[in-house]
C-alpha positions in Angstrom: -47.8 99.4 29.3 -46.5 100.0 25.7 -43.3 101.4 27.2 -42.8 98.1 29.2 -43.4 95.9 26.2 -40.9 97.9 24.2 -38.2 97.4 26.9 -38.9 93.6 26.9 -38.4 93.3 23.2 -35.2 95.3 23.3 -33.8 93.0 26.1 -34.7 89.9 24.1 -32.9 91.2 21.0 -29.8 91.9 23.0 -29.8 88.3 24.4 -30.2 86.8 20.9 -27.4 88.9 19.6 -25.1 87.7 22.3 -25.8 83.9 21.7 -23.2 82.1 19.3 -24.4 80.9 15.9 -25.1 77.1 15.4 -22.3 76.7 12.9 -19.8 78.1 15.3 -21.1 75.8 18.0 -20.7 72.7 15.9 -17.2 73.7 14.9 -16.3 74.3 18.5 -17.7 70.9 19.4 -15.7 69.3 16.6 -12.5 70.9 17.8 -13.0 69.9 21.4 -14.3 66.3 20.5 -10.8 64.7 20.1 -9.6 66.1 23.3 -12.7 65.2 25.2 -13.2 61.6 24.0 -10.6 58.9 23.2 -10.2 57.8 19.6 -11.5 54.5 18.3 -8.0 53.3 17.7 -7.1 54.0 21.2 -10.1 52.0 22.4 -9.0 48.9 20.4 -8.1 45.9 22.6 -4.8 44.1 22.2 -5.1 40.9 20.1 -4.9 37.6 22.1 -2.2 36.4 19.7 0.0 39.3 20.7 -0.6 38.6 24.3 0.2 35.0 23.9 3.3 35.7 21.8 4.5 38.1 24.5 3.9 35.6 27.2 5.5 32.9 25.2 8.6 35.0 24.6 8.7 35.9 28.3 8.5 32.1 29.3 10.8 30.9 26.5 8.1 28.9 24.8 6.7 29.2 21.2 3.2 30.5 20.9 0.6 28.2 19.5 0.4 30.4 16.4 4.0 29.5 15.7 3.2 25.8 15.6 2.8 24.2 12.2 -0.7 24.2 10.9 -2.5 20.8 10.5 -1.4 19.0 7.4 -3.4 16.7 5.1 -4.1 13.4 6.8 -4.3 11.2 3.7 -2.6 7.8 3.8 0.1 8.9 1.3 0.9 12.1 3.0 1.1 10.3 6.4 3.5 7.8 4.8 5.7 10.5 3.5 5.9 12.4 6.8 6.3 9.3 8.9 9.5 8.4 10.7 12.1 6.4 8.7 11.6 3.3 10.9 7.8 3.5 10.5 8.3 3.8 6.8 10.5 0.7 6.7 7.8 -1.2 8.6 5.1 -0.1 6.1 7.3 -0.9 3.1 8.1 -4.4 4.5 4.4 -5.1 5.2 3.5 -4.0 1.7 6.0 -6.4 0.2 4.6 -9.1 2.5 1.1 -8.4 1.2 2.4 -8.5 -2.4 4.0 -11.9 -1.7 0.8 -13.2 -0.2 -1.2 -12.3 -3.3 1.5 -13.7 -5.6 1.4 -17.0 -3.8 -2.4 -17.0 -4.0 -2.4 -16.6 -7.7 0.4 -19.1 -8.3 -1.0 -21.8 -6.0 -4.5 -21.3 -7.2 -3.5 -21.9 -10.8 -1.2 -24.8 -9.9 -3.7 -26.7 -7.7 -6.5 -26.2 -10.2 -4.3 -27.7 -13.0 -3.1 -30.6 -10.9 -6.6 -31.5 -9.7 -8.0 -31.4 -13.2 -5.1 -33.4 -14.6 -5.3 -36.1 -11.9 -9.1 -36.5 -12.2 -8.8 -37.0 -15.9 -6.0 -39.6 -15.4 -8.0 -41.5 -12.9 -10.9 -41.6 -15.3 -8.8 -42.9 -18.1 -7.4 -45.9 -16.1 -10.7 -46.8 -14.5 -11.2 -49.8 -16.9 -7.5 -50.8 -17.1 -6.9 -54.5 -16.3 -3.1 -54.3 -15.8 -0.3 -51.8 -15.3 0.6 -52.0 -19.0 -2.9 -51.2 -20.0 -3.0 -48.2 -17.5 0.3 -46.9 -18.9 -1.0 -47.2 -22.4 -4.2 -45.4 -21.5 -2.3 -42.5 -19.9 0.3 -42.1 -22.6 3.1 -39.7 -21.9 1.2 -37.7 -19.3 3.2 -35.9 -16.7 1.1 -36.6 -13.6 1.6 -38.1 -10.2 -0.5 -41.2 -11.3 2.0 -41.9 -14.1 4.9 -41.8 -11.6 3.0 -44.2 -9.3 2.4 -46.6 -12.2 6.1 -46.4 -13.2 7.2 -47.2 -9.7 4.9 -50.2 -9.4 6.0 -51.5 -12.8 9.6 -51.0 -12.0 9.3 -52.9 -8.7 7.5 -55.8 -10.5 10.2 -55.9 -13.1 13.0 -55.8 -10.6 11.4 -58.5 -8.5 11.0 -61.0 -11.4 11.7 -64.5 -10.3 10.8 -63.9 -6.6 7.9 -66.0 -5.5 6.9 -63.8 -2.5 4.1 -61.6 -3.8 3.7 -59.9 -0.4 7.3 -58.7 -0.5 6.7 -57.2 -3.9 3.6 -55.4 -2.7 5.4 -54.0 0.3 8.3 -52.7 -1.7 5.9 -51.1 -4.3 3.9 -49.6 -1.5 7.1 -48.1 0.0 8.0 -46.6 -3.4 4.5 -45.2 -3.9 4.6 -43.7 -0.3 7.7 -41.8 -1.2 6.1 -40.4 -4.3 3.0 -39.3 -2.3 5.2 -37.6 0.4 7.1 -35.8 -2.3 3.9 -34.6 -3.9 2.7 -33.4 -0.4 5.8 -31.3 0.0 5.4 -29.8 -3.5 1.8 -28.9 -2.9 2.6 -27.2 0.4 5.3 -25.0 -1.1 4.6 -21.4 -0.3 2.1 -22.2 2.5 4.8 -21.7 5.1 5.3 -18.2 3.8 1.6 -17.5 4.2 1.6 -18.9 7.7 4.6 -16.7 8.7 3.1 -13.5 7.2 -0.2 -14.2 8.9 1.4 -14.8 12.3 4.0 -11.9 12.5 2.4 -9.1 10.4 0.2 -7.8 13.2 3.2 -7.7 15.6 5.4 -5.9 13.0 2.7 -3.3 12.5 2.3 -2.9 16.3 6.0 -2.3 16.6 5.7 0.5 14.0 2.8 1.9 15.9 4.6 1.9 19.3 7.6 3.6 17.6 5.5 6.3 16.0 3.6 7.1 19.2 6.8 7.3 21.1 8.1 9.9 18.5 4.8 11.8 18.8 5.2 12.1 22.6 8.8 13.3 22.1 7.4 15.9 19.7 4.8 17.0 22.2 7.4 17.4 24.9 9.5 19.6 22.6 6.7 21.8 21.4 5.2 21.9 24.9 1.7 21.9 23.7 -1.2 19.4 23.7 -3.1 21.0 20.9 -4.9 18.2 18.9 -3.8 19.7 15.6 -0.2 19.0 16.7 -0.7 15.6 18.3 -3.1 14.0 15.8 -0.8 13.7 12.7 1.9 11.8 14.6 -0.6 9.4 16.2 -2.4 8.9 12.9 1.0 8.0 11.2 1.6 5.5 13.9 -1.8 3.8 13.7 -1.3 3.6 9.9 1.4 1.0 10.6 -1.1 -1.2 12.5 -3.5 -0.9 9.5 -0.7 -2.1 7.2 0.0 -5.0 9.5 -3.7 -6.1 9.6 -4.0 -5.6 5.8 -1.1 -8.0 5.3 -2.1 -10.6 8.0 -5.8 -11.0 7.4 -5.6 -12.1 3.7 -2.6 -14.3 4.5 -4.6 -16.2 7.1 -7.7 -16.6 4.9 -5.6 -17.7 1.9 -3.6 -20.2 4.0 -6.9 -21.8 5.3 -8.3 -21.9 1.8 -5.2 -23.7 0.4 -5.1 -26.1 3.4 -8.6 -27.2 2.3 -7.8 -27.4 -1.3 -4.5 -29.2 -0.9 -6.2 -31.7 1.4 -8.7 -32.5 -1.4 -5.9 -32.9 -3.9 -3.9 -35.2 -1.6 -6.9 -37.4 -1.3 -6.9 -37.8 -5.1 -3.2 -38.7 -4.8 -4.0 -41.3 -2.3 -6.7 -42.7 -4.6 -4.1 -42.8 -7.4 -1.6 -44.7 -5.1 -4.4 -47.2 -4.3 -5.2 -47.6 -8.0 -1.6 -48.4 -8.8 -1.4 -50.9 -5.9 -4.6 -52.7 -7.1 -3.2 -53.0 -10.7 0.0 -54.4 -9.4 -1.8 -56.9 -7.3 -3.9 -58.0 -10.3 -0.7 -58.5 -12.3 0.9 -60.5 -9.5 -2.2 -62.7 -9.1 -2.5 -63.2 -12.8 1.1 -64.1 -13.2 0.8 -66.5 -10.2 -2.3 -68.1 -11.7 -0.6 -68.5 -15.0 2.4 -70.2 -13.3 0.1 -72.5 -11.4 -1.7 -73.4 -14.6 1.6 -74.2 -16.4 2.7 -76.4 -13.4 -0.6 -78.2 -13.5 -0.2 -78.9 -17.2 
């Protein structure tokens, strides 16, 4: 029994002596690992950009990565990068808008001054009994009422010795009508420009939009890509022309309608002034006719 146990122990020691050490096994595994397993670098997949570039070169097209990156879409940058014709449209519409606001400021000041001056003149001659009294009350005022009184007085002076009062009134009324028409033309100065700007500005902006979109489509066909980052800037530049057209047209139409109402009110004051001059002339004629009758009766 003891002899058998001793043999088993001797065999176990021999087996352990024949086994490799752990350090040697780890070194052997480390040496065989590169050859047994592929490296991490060899397992890396090819980037999609490289594949796309290779396919683009093979087909003769530019890869998407070669297309320009999206630029800033601010109004100023879009104006700078727009086509030369679109730029010309935008500049023209900007000048039209500037002309609109210039007419607005000038006409607002002019009509306000004319209305205030004419109201004051009508108030000063309200109690006048003759053309001479009215002219004395007005003094050397440069208003349409002064012109009307001068025309009536001149006609009465030129018609001295004519017994037909109706003829004098008709001739004075004709002279006053010419003054009123001249005042109407003066008041409406600049309103034709507002009407033109308000009517054609949207169509000019639309022309710039059509031209810009056409250039965008041409650029799409050249780049052979429908990427939104490539298409959007050109379309935005084209639509900016429409925005310029509307920005010029809308204020022009509003300002034109405003001045149409204001000038109508002023022309009513001018008509009142013409009527006042005609009444004063009629009083003078009747008074002179009555004086003549009285002298004849004496």
